[in-house]
C-alpha positions in Angstrom: -19.9 -8.8 -13.7 -21.6 -7.9 -10.4 -19.7 -9.6 -7.5 -21.6 -10.2 -4.3 -20.5 -8.5 -1.0 -19.1 -11.9 0.0 -16.8 -11.9 -3.0 -15.8 -8.3 -2.4 -14.9 -9.2 1.2 -12.8 -12.1 -0.2 -11.2 -9.6 -2.5 -10.4 -7.3 0.4 -8.9 -10.2 2.3 -7.0 -11.4 -0.8 -8.8 -14.8 -0.5 -9.7 -15.1 -4.2 -7.8 -17.3 -6.6 -5.7 -15.1 -9.1 -8.1 -15.4 -12.1 -11.1 -14.5 -10.0 -9.1 -11.7 -8.3 -8.3 -10.2 -11.8 -12.0 -10.4 -12.8 -13.0 -8.5 -9.7 -10.2 -5.9 -10.2 -11.4 -5.4 -13.8 -15.0 -5.0 -12.7 -14.0 -2.5 -10.1 -12.0 -0.5 -12.6 -15.1 -0.3 -14.9 -17.8 0.4 -12.4 -18.2 3.5 -10.2 -21.1 1.8 -8.4 -19.0 -1.2 -7.6 -16.2 1.0 -6.3 -18.7 2.6 -4.0 -19.8 -0.7 -2.6 -16.2 -1.7 -2.1 -15.5 1.5 -0.3 -18.5 0.9 2.1 -17.3 -2.6 2.8 -13.8 -1.3 3.4 -15.2 1.2 5.9 -17.1 -1.5 7.7 -13.9 -3.7 7.8 -11.8 -0.8 9.0 -14.3 -0.1 11.8 -14.4 -3.8 12.9 -10.6 -4.1 12.7 -9.2 -0.7 13.8 -5.7 -2.0 14.4 -5.3 -3.9 11.2 -3.6 -2.6 8.1 -5.7 -3.2 5.0 -3.3 -2.7 2.1 -3.9 -3.4 -1.6 -2.6 -6.8 -2.9 0.6 -6.8 -5.0 -0.1 -5.4 -8.5 -3.3 -3.6 -7.4 -3.3 0.1 -6.6 -6.4 0.6 -4.4 -6.5 4.4 -4.8 -6.7 3.9 -8.6 -9.5 1.4 -8.1 -11.3 3.8 -5.8 -10.6 6.8 -7.9 -7.5 9.0 -7.6 -3.8 9.1 -8.5 -1.7 6.0 -8.6 1.7 5.2 -7.3 3.5 2.5 -9.3 6.5 0.4 -8.2 8.6 -2.6 -9.1 11.2 -4.8 -7.4 14.3 -4.0 -9.3 17.0 -6.0 -7.5 17.8 -7.6 -4.2 18.8 -10.6 -2.3 15.7 -12.3 -0.9 17.6 -13.0 2.4 18.8 -9.5 2.8 17.3 -6.5 0.9 15.1 -5.3 -1.9 15.6 -2.4 -4.2 12.3 -0.8 -5.2 11.6 1.7 -8.0 8.7 4.0 -7.2 6.9 6.2 -9.7 5.5 8.9 -7.4 3.0 11.5 -8.7 4.5 15.0 -8.7 1.8 16.3 -6.3 2.9 13.6 -3.8 6.7 14.3 -3.7 6.3 16.3 -0.5 4.5 13.4 1.2 6.2 11.3 3.9 7.2 7.8 2.9 6.0 5.0 5.1 7.5 1.5 4.7 5.7 -1.6 6.1 6.4 -5.3 6.1 4.1 -8.3 6.4 5.2 -11.1 8.7 2.1 -12.4 10.6 0.5 -9.0 10.3 1.6 -5.6 8.7 4.0 -3.5 10.8 5.7 -0.2 10.1 9.4 -0.5 9.3 9.9 3.2 8.9 9.6 5.8 10.2 9.6 4.7 13.8 11.8 7.5 15.0 11.7 11.2 14.0 15.1 11.0 12.3 13.8 8.4 9.9 11.1 10.7 8.4 11.8 11.2 4.7 9.7 12.7 1.9 9.2 11.0 -1.5 11.0 13.9 -3.2 14.1 13.3 -1.0 14.4 9.7 -2.2 17.2 9.5 -4.8 16.3 9.1 -8.5 16.5 5.6 -9.7 19.6 5.1 -11.8 17.9 2.7 -14.3 14.2 3.7 -14.2 13.6 7.2 -15.5 11.0 9.1 -13.5 11.3 6.7 -10.6 12.6 7.1 -7.1 14.8 4.4 -5.5 14.2 3.0 -2.0 16.1 0.1 -0.5 14.2 -2.0 2.0 15.5 -4.7 4.4 12.5 -6.7 5.5 12.6 -9.4 8.2 13.7 -12.8 7.0 10.2 -14.2 7.4 8.4 -11.3 5.7 6.3 -12.2 2.7 5.5 -8.7 1.5 6.6 -5.1 1.9 4.5 -2.0 1.2 5.1 1.7 0.7 2.5 4.3 1.5 2.6 8.1 1.2 1.1 10.4 3.8 0.8 14.2 3.9 2.8 14.5 7.1 4.3 12.2 9.7 2.1 11.3 12.6 3.1 12.0 16.2 5.4 9.0 16.7 5.2 9.4 20.5 1.4 8.9 20.5 -0.1 5.6 21.8 -1.2 4.6 18.3 0.5 7.0 15.9 -0.7 5.1 12.8 -4.5 4.8 13.5 -5.5 7.6 11.0 -3.0 6.4 8.4 -4.3 2.8 8.6 -7.9 4.0 8.1 -7.0 6.3 5.2 -4.9 3.6 3.4 -7.8 1.1 3.8 -10.2 3.6 2.4 -8.0 4.3 -0.6 -7.5 7.9 0.4 -3.7 7.5 0.5 -1.4 6.0 -2.1 0.0 2.6 -1.3 1.7 -0.2 -3.2 2.8 -3.6 -2.1 5.5 -6.0 -3.3 6.1 -9.7 -2.8 9.4 -10.5 -1.0 11.7 -13.0 -2.6 
């Protein structure tokens, strides 16, 4: 399978139907050349949408698609009107990275950290009581949120800067940072 740039843009925008999305995901996993094309399209999309978060769809680990380590996660428990308990399997070399939690309402927005005292590393998250090798994180998304995401960054950005997340957004979109998304509810 050799999807067109149009199909790859639909893949980035999550505009493909689920079977077609899976086909493209499998093709990306099997083809370094196709992953390069996707990376170039992502770079173009990032440049044209500098304030937009481009996160992998639920079940897809973009860094694994683009080549690199993968962070896995699962929704373990929760009340769709209140909170979600997530189990994250974080690579050992990423345990010192800062955890960034986002939610999708009309657009992606950072839930944490928004203040310095909210900065936490993946290694500081408690071990999950039921999932060996996983870390536990509880998330309370907005009532109208449809997804949440967790990303890992080497260090927290300057939260007092005018756009503290610009570099993180670009690096997540390019698959340079680990990110995983979850459906709410």
